[in-house]
RODO-2510 file (C-alpha; in nm, 4 decimals, decimal comma):
residues 495
     n   res          X          Y          Z
     1     m     0,0000     0,0000     0,0000
     2     g     0,2654     0,2448     0,1110
     3     h     0,4718     0,1658    -0,1970
     4     a     0,1818     0,2163    -0,4354
     5     f     0,0957     0,5454    -0,2667
     6     k     0,4530     0,6688    -0,2954
     7     h     0,4532     0,5720    -0,6647
     8     t     0,1282     0,7594    -0,7319
     9     f     0,2530     1,0641    -0,5468
    10     r     0,5772     1,0586    -0,7438
    11     t     0,3840     1,0361    -1,0743
    12     a     0,1573     1,3241    -0,9727
    13     l     0,4597     1,5314    -0,8771
    14     a     0,6314     1,4523    -1,2071
    15     l     0,3119     1,5424    -1,3909
    16     s     0,2735     1,8761    -1,2193
    17     v     0,6386     1,9599    -1,2863
    18     s     0,5990     1,8746    -1,6549
    19     l     0,2790     2,0807    -1,6748
    20     l     0,4619     2,3750    -1,5266
    21     a     0,7374     2,3223    -1,7793
    22     t     0,4989     2,3301    -2,0753
    23     q     0,3274     2,6412    -1,9508
    24     a     0,6579     2,8147    -1,9008
    25     f     0,8047     2,6849    -2,2244
    26     a     0,5266     2,6723    -2,4837
    27     k     0,7035     2,5830    -2,8091
    28     s     0,8309     2,9066    -2,9578
    29     d     1,0256     2,7966    -3,2634
    30     i     0,9126     2,6531    -3,5949
    31     t     1,0691     2,4793    -3,8947
    32     v     0,8982     2,5455    -4,2261
    33     a     1,0046     2,3413    -4,5283
    34     m     0,9801     2,4634    -4,8882
    35     q     1,0668     2,2959    -5,2167
    36     l     1,2623     2,5842    -5,3715
    37     e     1,5490     2,7756    -5,2132
    38     p     1,5557     3,1491    -5,2933
    39     p     1,8434     3,2629    -5,5215
    40     h     1,8977     3,5564    -5,2792
    41     l     1,6887     3,7565    -5,0319
    42     d     1,6105     4,0899    -5,1989
    43     p     1,2423     4,0805    -5,3016
    44     t     1,2836     4,4140    -5,4813
    45     s     1,5266     4,2858    -5,7451
    46     a     1,4129     3,9398    -5,8618
    47     a     1,1055     3,7525    -5,9813
    48     a     1,1667     3,4333    -5,7801
    49     q     0,8632     3,3802    -5,5569
    50     a     1,0775     3,1743    -5,3149
    51     i     1,2233     3,5067    -5,1897
    52     d     0,8805     3,6381    -5,0850
    53     s     0,7985     3,2967    -4,9379
    54     v     1,0694     3,3606    -4,6774
    55     v     1,0848     3,7388    -4,6273
    56     y     0,7384     3,8809    -4,7117
    57     t     0,5967     4,0495    -4,3980
    58     n     0,8365     3,8478    -4,1798
    59     v     1,1503     4,0511    -4,2589
    60     f     1,0332     4,3222    -4,4998
    61     e     0,7178     4,5343    -4,4929
    62     g     0,5518     4,7686    -4,7398
    63     l     0,3242     5,0706    -4,7043
    64     t     0,0308     4,8283    -4,7314
    65     r     0,0182     4,4489    -4,6996
    66     f    -0,1846     4,1431    -4,7946
    67     m    -0,3678     3,9472    -4,5279
    68     g    -0,4253     3,5731    -4,5720
    69     d    -0,7757     3,6320    -4,7093
    70     g    -0,6475     3,8659    -4,9795
    71     a    -0,7543     4,1866    -4,8013
    72     i    -0,5213     4,4876    -4,8330
    73     v    -0,4549     4,6534    -4,4952
    74     p    -0,2193     4,9248    -4,3682
    75     g     0,1457     4,8216    -4,3255
    76     l     0,4140     5,0798    -4,2526
    77     a     0,1578     5,3426    -4,3525
    78     e    -0,0795     5,4021    -4,0651
    79     s    -0,3309     5,5766    -4,2921
    80     w    -0,3560     5,7647    -4,6209
    81     e    -0,5533     6,0322    -4,7973
    82     i    -0,6332     6,0286    -5,1684
    83     s    -0,6856     6,3556    -5,3587
    84     d    -1,0246     6,4134    -5,5233
    85     d    -0,8828     6,3494    -5,8694
    86     g    -0,7240     6,0226    -5,7522
    87     t    -0,3666     6,1175    -5,8461
    88     v    -0,2105     6,2105    -5,5090
    89     y    -0,1700     5,9654    -5,2211
    90     t    -0,0502     6,1138    -4,8919
    91     f     0,0746     5,8389    -4,6599
    92     k     0,1028     5,8921    -4,2835
    93     l     0,3747     5,6569    -4,1510
    94     h     0,3812     5,4784    -3,8158
    95     d     0,6009     5,6562    -3,5632
    96     g     0,8874     5,4765    -3,3894
    97     v     0,9648     5,2209    -3,6627
    98     t     1,3264     5,1107    -3,6855
    99     f     1,5134     4,8877    -3,9262
   100     h     1,6836     4,5768    -3,7903
   101     d     2,0172     4,7653    -3,7834
   102     g     1,8689     5,0168    -3,5368
   103     t     1,8308     5,3061    -3,7825
   104     t     1,4988     5,4914    -3,8046
   105     m     1,2537     5,4154    -4,0855
   106     d     1,1009     5,7392    -4,2089
   107     a     0,9707     5,9201    -4,5165
   108     e     1,3221     5,9425    -4,6654
   109     d     1,3424     5,5603    -4,6756
   110     v     1,0025     5,5367    -4,8455
   111     k     1,1131     5,7892    -5,1071
   112     f     1,4428     5,6027    -5,1544
   113     s     1,2665     5,2657    -5,1958
   114     l     1,0026     5,3841    -5,4446
   115     d     1,2528     5,5907    -5,6451
   116     r     1,4926     5,2941    -5,6570
   117     a     1,2142     5,0624    -5,7777
   118     r     1,1054     5,2953    -6,0585
   119     a     1,4519     5,4141    -6,1653
   120     e     1,5785     5,3700    -6,5210
   121     d     1,8350     5,1087    -6,4110
   122     s     1,6040     4,9360    -6,1595
   123     a     1,6335     4,5577    -6,1330
   124     n     1,2796     4,5347    -5,9925
   125     a     1,0936     4,2417    -6,1494
   126     q     0,7640     4,4333    -6,1375
   127     k     0,8628     4,7803    -6,2596
   128     a     0,5141     4,8161    -6,4059
   129     l     0,3785     4,8531    -6,0498
   130     f     0,5655     5,1841    -6,0184
   131     a     0,5424     5,3096    -6,3788
   132     g     0,2561     5,5498    -6,3037
   133     i     0,4447     5,7351    -6,0263
   134     t     0,5692     6,0782    -6,1356
   135     d     0,6955     6,2044    -5,7995
   136     v     0,7641     6,0902    -5,4429
   137     a     0,8003     6,3809    -5,2013
   138     v     0,8959     6,3911    -4,8326
   139     v     0,6514     6,6265    -4,6575
   140     d     0,7935     6,5607    -4,3094
   141     p     0,9637     6,2578    -4,1473
   142     l     0,6311     6,0751    -4,1100
   143     t     0,4506     6,1943    -4,4255
   144     v     0,5119     6,0961    -4,7884
   145     k     0,3286     6,2318    -5,0904
   146     v     0,3142     6,0066    -5,3978
   147     t     0,1914     6,1639    -5,7219
   148     l     0,0604     5,9536    -6,0112
   149     k     0,0355     6,0378    -6,3826
   150     e    -0,3316     5,9320    -6,3761
   151     p    -0,5645     5,7694    -6,1229
   152     n    -0,4854     5,4028    -6,0591
   153     g    -0,7520     5,1885    -5,8939
   154     n    -0,4840     4,9290    -5,8176
   155     f    -0,2312     5,1539    -5,6453
   156     l    -0,2793     5,0429    -5,2819
   157     f    -0,2888     4,6815    -5,4040
   158     n     0,0380     4,7360    -5,5954
   159     m     0,2059     4,8775    -5,2850
   160     a     0,1287     4,5521    -5,0976
   161     w     0,3446     4,3406    -5,3312
   162     g     0,6750     4,2018    -5,2070
   163     d     0,8403     4,4014    -5,4864
   164     a     0,7260     4,7243    -5,3163
   165     v     0,8642     4,6709    -4,9641
   166     i     1,0558     4,9502    -4,7928
   167     v     1,4323     4,8989    -4,7706
   168     a     1,7112     5,0865    -4,5929
   169     p     1,9501     5,2810    -4,8215
   170     e     2,2531     5,1792    -4,6134
   171     s     2,1709     4,8074    -4,6459
   172     i     2,1492     4,7841    -5,0266
   173     d     2,5056     4,6640    -5,0875
   174     d     2,4477     4,3472    -4,8824
   175     i     2,0694     4,3153    -4,9076
   176     k     2,0832     3,9906    -5,1086
   177     t     2,2721     3,8012    -4,8364
   178     n     2,1928     4,0108    -4,5298
   179     p     1,8394     4,1501    -4,5629
   180     i     1,7585     4,4338    -4,3222
   181     g     1,3909     4,5223    -4,2966
   182     t     1,1424     4,6533    -4,0413
   183     g     0,9526     4,3264    -3,9853
   184     a     0,8734     4,1217    -3,6752
   185     f     1,1615     3,8844    -3,7571
   186     k     1,5296     3,9534    -3,8225
   187     f     1,7511     3,7572    -4,0583
   188     a     1,9831     3,5381    -3,8482
   189     g     2,1757     3,3242    -4,0959
   190     w     2,1786     3,1218    -4,4167
   191     v     2,3380     2,7843    -4,4774
   192     q     2,3271     2,7699    -4,8589
   193     g     2,1531     2,4587    -4,9880
   194     d     2,0040     2,3826    -4,6493
   195     k     1,8261     2,6484    -4,4436
   196     i     1,7628     3,0126    -4,3530
   197     d     1,7181     3,1186    -3,9888
   198     l     1,5094     3,4105    -3,8614
   199     e     1,4765     3,5361    -3,5033
   200     r     1,2215     3,7545    -3,3288
   201     n     1,2841     4,1299    -3,3543
   202     a     1,2613     4,2521    -2,9934
   203     d     1,2322     4,6144    -3,1138
   204     y     0,9428     4,5486    -3,3531
   205     w     0,7067     4,8475    -3,3798
   206     g     0,3904     4,6332    -3,4019
   207     d     0,2563     4,3350    -3,2079
   208     q     0,5262     4,0897    -3,1019
   209     p     0,4923     3,7524    -3,2738
   210     a     0,4470     3,4392    -3,0584
   211     l     0,7425     3,2680    -3,2252
   212     e     1,0997     3,3450    -3,1156
   213     k     1,2762     3,1580    -3,3949
   214     a     1,1890     3,0315    -3,7403
   215     t     1,3884     2,8100    -3,9747
   216     f     1,3123     2,7706    -4,3443
   217     k     1,4420     2,4373    -4,4709
   218     f     1,4801     2,3520    -4,8395
   219     i     1,3830     2,0019    -4,9565
   220     s     1,3366     1,9776    -5,3326
   221     d     1,2758     1,6053    -5,3762
   222     p     0,9091     1,4971    -5,3248
   223     t     1,0116     1,1632    -5,1681
   224     a     1,2432     1,3373    -4,9217
   225     a     0,9644     1,5881    -4,8498
   226     f     0,7290     1,3057    -4,7573
   227     a     0,9918     1,1422    -4,5329
   228     a     1,0753     1,4702    -4,3526
   229     v     0,7100     1,5404    -4,2671
   230     m     0,6408     1,1799    -4,1635
   231     a     0,9447     1,1738    -3,9334
   232     e     0,8285     1,5086    -3,7856
   233     d     1,1648     1,6663    -3,8766
   234     v     0,9762     1,9736    -3,9990
   235     d     0,6697     2,1422    -3,8476
   236     v     0,5189     2,2703    -4,1721
   237     f     0,5762     2,1905    -4,5395
   238     s     0,4541     2,4865    -4,7409
   239     g     0,3598     2,3980    -5,0995
   240     f     0,3872     2,0229    -5,0443
   241     p     0,5208     1,8779    -5,3729
   242     a     0,3599     1,5295    -5,3647
   243     p    -0,0204     1,5714    -5,3602
   244     e    -0,0673     1,1928    -5,3828
   245     n     0,0558     1,1672    -5,0208
   246     l    -0,1949     1,4160    -4,8778
   247     p    -0,4727     1,1626    -4,7993
   248     q    -0,2236     0,9740    -4,5827
   249     f    -0,1441     1,2892    -4,3786
   250     d    -0,5124     1,3745    -4,3629
   251     a    -0,5843     1,0414    -4,1955
   252     d    -0,3018     1,0851    -3,9421
   253     p    -0,4016     1,2759    -3,6235
   254     r    -0,0450     1,4119    -3,5929
   255     f    -0,0992     1,6341    -3,8981
   256     q    -0,3326     1,8842    -4,0586
   257     v    -0,3605     1,9317    -4,4364
   258     l    -0,4313     2,2858    -4,5570
   259     v    -0,5959     2,3068    -4,8990
   260     g    -0,6458     2,6601    -5,0266
   261     s    -0,6210     2,8519    -5,3510
   262     t    -0,3266     3,0441    -5,4930
   263     e    -0,2952     3,3232    -5,7467
   264     g    -0,1276     3,0690    -5,9764
   265     e    -0,2928     3,0414    -6,3171
   266     t    -0,1311     2,7286    -6,4592
   267     i    -0,1180     2,7601    -6,8363
   268     l     0,0095     2,5904    -7,1494
   269     s     0,1924     2,9024    -7,2522
   270     t     0,2060     2,9499    -7,6267
   271     n     0,4508     3,1520    -7,8375
   272     n     0,1984     3,3674    -8,0259
   273     k     0,4622     3,4997    -8,2710
   274     q     0,6020     3,1590    -8,3697
   275     p     0,4294     2,9873    -8,6621
   276     p     0,1923     2,8036    -8,6607
   277     f     0,0809     2,9552    -8,3264
   278     d     0,0432     3,2966    -8,4915
   279     d    -0,2829     3,1517    -8,6335
   280     v    -0,5747     3,1741    -8,3877
   281     r    -0,7268     2,8541    -8,5339
   282     v    -0,4162     2,6582    -8,4312
   283     r    -0,4290     2,8057    -8,0802
   284     q    -0,7993     2,7211    -8,0581
   285     a    -0,7222     2,3645    -8,1737
   286     l    -0,4683     2,3375    -7,8896
   287     a    -0,7347     2,4450    -7,6401
   288     h    -0,9852     2,1844    -7,7612
   289     a    -0,7183     1,9094    -7,7681
   290     i    -0,6633     1,9420    -7,3921
   291     d    -0,8664     1,7575    -7,1314
   292     r    -0,8136     1,9829    -6,8279
   293     q    -0,9740     1,7513    -6,5767
   294     a    -0,7430     1,4676    -6,6841
   295     i    -0,4464     1,6990    -6,6108
   296     v    -0,5816     1,8067    -6,2705
   297     d    -0,6473     1,4417    -6,1806
   298     g    -0,3303     1,2978    -6,3290
   299     a    -0,0755     1,5623    -6,2330
   300     m    -0,2318     1,7099    -5,9196
   301     f    -0,4391     1,4165    -5,7884
   302     g    -0,7578     1,6191    -5,8170
   303     y    -0,6326     1,9392    -5,6494
   304     g    -0,6888     2,2451    -5,8679
   305     t    -0,9769     2,4367    -6,0283
   306     p    -1,0114     2,4299    -6,4108
   307     i    -0,9918     2,7795    -6,5690
   308     g    -1,0803     2,9162    -6,9129
   309     t    -0,8929     3,2470    -6,8911
   310     h    -0,6067     3,4082    -6,6991
   311     f    -0,7894     3,4918    -6,3778
   312     a    -0,8326     3,3390    -6,0317
   313     p    -1,1721     3,1688    -5,9758
   314     h    -1,1858     3,2919    -5,6140
   315     h    -1,1748     3,6555    -5,7291
   316     p    -1,5165     3,8282    -5,7238
   317     a    -1,4681     3,9543    -6,0831
   318     y    -1,3977     3,6038    -6,2242
   319     v    -1,5932     3,4978    -6,5327
   320     d    -1,6174     3,1231    -6,5999
   321     l    -1,5077     3,0838    -6,9631
   322     t    -1,4074     2,7154    -6,9508
   323     g    -1,6818     2,6487    -7,2102
   324     n    -1,4732     2,8305    -7,4755
   325     s    -1,2143     2,5552    -7,4646
   326     a    -1,4063     2,2395    -7,3836
   327     y    -1,2273     1,9110    -7,4559
   328     d    -1,3207     1,8239    -7,8142
   329     p    -1,0475     1,6397    -8,0098
   330     e    -1,2617     1,6173    -8,3255
   331     k    -1,3121     1,9938    -8,3297
   332     a    -0,9371     2,0359    -8,2726
   333     k    -0,8599     1,8186    -8,5780
   334     a    -1,1106     2,0123    -8,7913
   335     l    -0,9558     2,3459    -8,6890
   336     l    -0,6046     2,2170    -8,7694
   337     a    -0,7208     2,0985    -9,1130
   338     e    -0,8825     2,4379    -9,1747
   339     a    -0,5545     2,6085    -9,0847
   340     g    -0,3658     2,3854    -9,3322
   341     f    -0,2338     2,1278    -9,0848
   342     a    -0,4491     1,8233    -9,1629
   343     d    -0,1423     1,6077    -9,0903
   344     g    -0,0536     1,7986    -8,7743
   345     f     0,2879     1,9551    -8,7026
   346     e     0,5849     1,9353    -8,4676
   347     t     0,6693     2,1771    -8,1864
   348     t     0,8660     2,1997    -7,8607
   349     l     0,7348     2,1729    -7,5042
   350     h     0,9674     2,3123    -7,2333
   351     l     0,8925     2,1826    -6,8833
   352     p     1,0349     2,3520    -6,5699
   353     p     1,0842     2,1461    -6,2470
   354     p     0,7500     2,1748    -6,0586
   355     s     0,5427     1,8567    -6,0716
   356     y     0,2450     2,0399    -6,2285
   357     a     0,4708     2,1056    -6,5289
   358     r     0,6643     1,7787    -6,5525
   359     r     0,3659     1,5535    -6,4779
   360     g     0,1150     1,7753    -6,6587
   361     g     0,3465     1,7986    -6,9602
   362     e     0,3525     1,4222    -7,0149
   363     i    -0,0292     1,4134    -7,0144
   364     i    -0,0612     1,7161    -7,2464
   365     a     0,1949     1,5766    -7,4929
   366     a    -0,0108     1,2563    -7,5153
   367     q    -0,3339     1,4551    -7,5641
   368     l    -0,1783     1,6711    -7,8384
   369     a    -0,0444     1,3617    -8,0150
   370     e    -0,4054     1,2376    -8,0404
   371     v    -0,4871     1,5286    -8,2741
   372     g    -0,1585     1,5113    -8,4677
   373     i     0,0518     1,7687    -8,2792
   374     k     0,3872     1,6174    -8,1922
   375     a     0,5337     1,8072    -7,8941
   376     e     0,8961     1,7301    -7,8213
   377     i     0,9514     1,7517    -7,4443
   378     t     1,2577     1,9271    -7,3018
   379     n     1,2945     1,9233    -6,9217
   380     v     1,4632     2,2444    -6,8046
   381     e     1,5816     2,3841    -6,4702
   382     w     1,4434     2,7269    -6,3711
   383     a     1,7610     2,9157    -6,4689
   384     q     1,7465     2,7543    -6,8117
   385     w     1,3732     2,8266    -6,8427
   386     l     1,4301     3,1957    -6,7647
   387     e     1,7123     3,2086    -7,0199
   388     t     1,5537     3,0133    -7,3086
   389     v     1,1803     3,0672    -7,2701
   390     f     1,1237     3,3808    -7,0647
   391     r     1,4078     3,5994    -7,1977
   392     g     1,4976     3,4187    -7,5182
   393     k     1,1368     3,3501    -7,6327
   394     n     1,2878     3,0445    -7,8000
   395     f     1,0049     2,7928    -7,7517
   396     g     0,6781     2,6689    -7,8990
   397     l     0,4946     2,5643    -7,5824
   398     t     0,5749     2,5587    -7,2101
   399     i     0,3825     2,4972    -6,8875
   400     v     0,4104     2,7442    -6,6033
   401     s     0,2031     2,8733    -6,3141
   402     h     0,1771     3,2540    -6,3028
   403     t     0,1629     3,3169    -5,9284
   404     e     0,1511     3,6979    -5,9197
   405     p    -0,1828     3,8333    -5,7961
   406     m    -0,4208     3,9883    -6,0532
   407     d    -0,1665     3,9765    -6,3342
   408     i    -0,3933     3,9812    -6,6405
   409     g    -0,2087     4,3049    -6,7318
   410     i     0,0837     4,0978    -6,8683
   411     y    -0,1302     4,0397    -7,1802
   412     a    -0,0921     4,4106    -7,2565
   413     r     0,2875     4,3702    -7,2948
   414     p     0,3698     4,2653    -7,6538
   415     e     0,7326     4,1965    -7,5545
   416     y     0,6257     3,9551    -7,2779
   417     y     0,7459     3,6013    -7,3443
   418     f     0,4242     3,4637    -7,4990
   419     q     0,4312     3,7661    -7,7356
   420     y     0,0621     3,8528    -7,7571
   421     d     0,0188     4,1861    -7,9325
   422     n    -0,3393     4,3123    -7,9336
   423     p    -0,3902     4,6944    -7,9328
   424     a    -0,7557     4,6537    -7,8286
   425     f    -0,6476     4,4638    -7,5162
   426     q    -0,3758     4,7217    -7,4444
   427     d    -0,6356     5,0029    -7,4618
   428     l    -0,8655     4,8064    -7,2302
   429     m    -0,5852     4,7782    -6,9708
   430     t    -0,5079     5,1502    -6,9950
   431     t    -0,8763     5,2235    -6,9232
   432     l    -0,8812     4,9711    -6,6361
   433     n    -0,5731     5,1253    -6,4720
   434     s    -0,7293     5,4691    -6,4654
   435     t    -1,0680     5,3420    -6,3390
   436     t    -1,1332     5,3498    -5,9656
   437     d    -1,5075     5,2718    -5,9539
   438     p    -1,5333     4,9062    -5,8344
   439     d    -1,8356     4,8104    -6,0501
   440     e    -1,6801     4,9612    -6,3600
   441     r    -1,3509     4,7768    -6,2862
   442     t    -1,5390     4,4459    -6,2529
   443     k    -1,7026     4,5042    -6,5922
   444     l    -1,3682     4,5866    -6,7592
   445     l    -1,1998     4,2848    -6,5990
   446     g    -1,4776     4,0659    -6,7396
   447     q    -1,4169     4,2080    -7,0892
   448     a    -1,0418     4,1479    -7,0536
   449     q    -1,0918     3,7850    -6,9458
   450     t    -1,3280     3,7248    -7,2370
   451     m    -1,0958     3,8817    -7,4950
   452     i    -0,7941     3,6625    -7,4134
   453     s    -1,0134     3,3533    -7,3808
   454     e    -1,1616     3,4088    -7,7276
   455     d    -0,8177     3,4838    -7,8708
   456     y    -0,6933     3,1549    -7,7217
   457     v    -0,3678     3,3312    -7,6295
   458     n    -0,2619     3,0388    -7,4088
   459     g    -0,4033     2,7026    -7,3098
   460     y    -0,5745     2,7795    -6,9772
   461     l    -0,5421     2,4729    -6,7542
   462     f    -0,6176     2,5204    -6,3839
   463     q    -0,5711     2,7398    -6,0796
   464     l    -0,2938     2,5900    -5,8666
   465     a    -0,4083     2,4783    -5,5228
   466     a    -0,2149     2,5877    -5,2128
   467     l    -0,1271     2,2559    -5,0488
   468     s     0,0506     2,2487    -4,7148
   469     v     0,0956     1,9954    -4,4371
   470     a     0,1560     2,1019    -4,0777
   471     k     0,1732     1,9408    -3,7376
   472     a    -0,1639     1,9411    -3,5647
   473     g    -0,0625     2,2049    -3,3070
   474     v     0,0387     2,4805    -3,5493
   475     q    -0,2154     2,7627    -3,5779
   476     g    -0,2351     3,0912    -3,7693
   477     l    -0,0906     2,9752    -4,1033
   478     w    -0,2353     3,1189    -4,4243
   479     v    -0,4587     2,8637    -4,5991
   480     n    -0,4885     3,0589    -4,9241
   481     a    -0,1972     3,2328    -5,0945
   482     p    -0,3067     3,5806    -5,2109
   483     t     0,0660     3,6344    -5,2712
   484     a     0,3677     3,4094    -5,2253
   485     a     0,4305     3,4216    -4,8508
   486     n     0,4724     3,2199    -4,5343
   487     d     0,3572     3,4947    -4,3008
   488     l     0,4663     3,3815    -3,9535
   489     t     0,3650     3,6972    -3,7670
   490     a     0,0398     3,5416    -3,6366
   491     v     0,1593     3,1807    -3,6123
   492     s     0,1733     3,0034    -3,2768
   493     w     0,1534     2,6587    -3,1198
   494     a    -0,1697     2,5485    -2,9537
   495     e    -0,1191     2,5198    -2,5783
***
């Protein structure tokens, strides 16, 4: 009896000590895995979305910012006033904001950042976001006046992009390897090929995050990704690369599977200037030769929403135009014959690394072969894709997911890699940019979606799903991806 009592007492004591320990030491670090490692860490001078996936909102902040539901809210700007004619934005900045190196963030830094982004020699991947700015003036240390050529209904949205974050002039020389921002986390180290460490910024101007440390780990191989999550070596895998494994995680109480939507229109991108794709009938034949659902099922294991134009289905202004390119191989053959290709033709299909492209490409090549189009597959790494396809425009077809938010405006750039040159569409975009009335913008966006769908500029496949796996106790992660980001500022562990 005495022995049993002593044993019970000891267990109770041990229990209460361990309870105390958990209360005092709730888990305050996190390891987030991603498939792609960023090339460097300056979001204002490269297109790689992996940069934003690490630093957006965590390390760097803009005047405005995206929330997980796509809402645009104040960032470093506390508030703003817009002139009656819509061309002058006066931003009031938060007081007491410092960069991670201890220097003050004020109106001069905002002017420096916006002027640097829009400069002649700017390396910013999204210079178009700043093209309408004619002047950035410092009114006082906490007030900045931005003047636009014409009203722009998208301006506050544009300022929320990772490409528009505010950077410190003195940090530019080393920004790619030692990013210094104003965010809730500071850069703490980078082991190339392996991981990037962040730590809590004790001097953060806003609400302190729950996490003290965060590690981003890079695991490119889908099999290794599965093993790392299963072994609980990582706490979250953002953009999990093997969708076929998700049901297994879903059934395991140790994990939660997050299925949301992204801004990624996944398309069979077509070189509109290269014969025979300069003929709309050939492009329309391509569209009817593709069975989208077979691609979603075969490449993505059912995750993804079919699209018929370059626009996200979760956006209120989306128009469902999938009917314009319904799967109809017979119609595709008839269109090819009409265009003078009764016996089909040969072309190239460049496939970058993501599984939607490599897996989807095999399925599409087989579907095209059914109607007589022989697509020769070339697997390329991203650097090669950027060189050959994106810059060199030396391709027939390629598959890529366009993950920038609301980027239908790329169809107004004739020099853009798919080389679509339609003055009517360009005029429509000019009108849209200067329109601020929401109903009018919705109408114009509908016209834009319809125009590119009926021109069959590209083969519109599906909207990429945001697929992540996390341990059951992680809370506050974004489910949807209104922009590429792993915003950790509101992430914590359930007690």
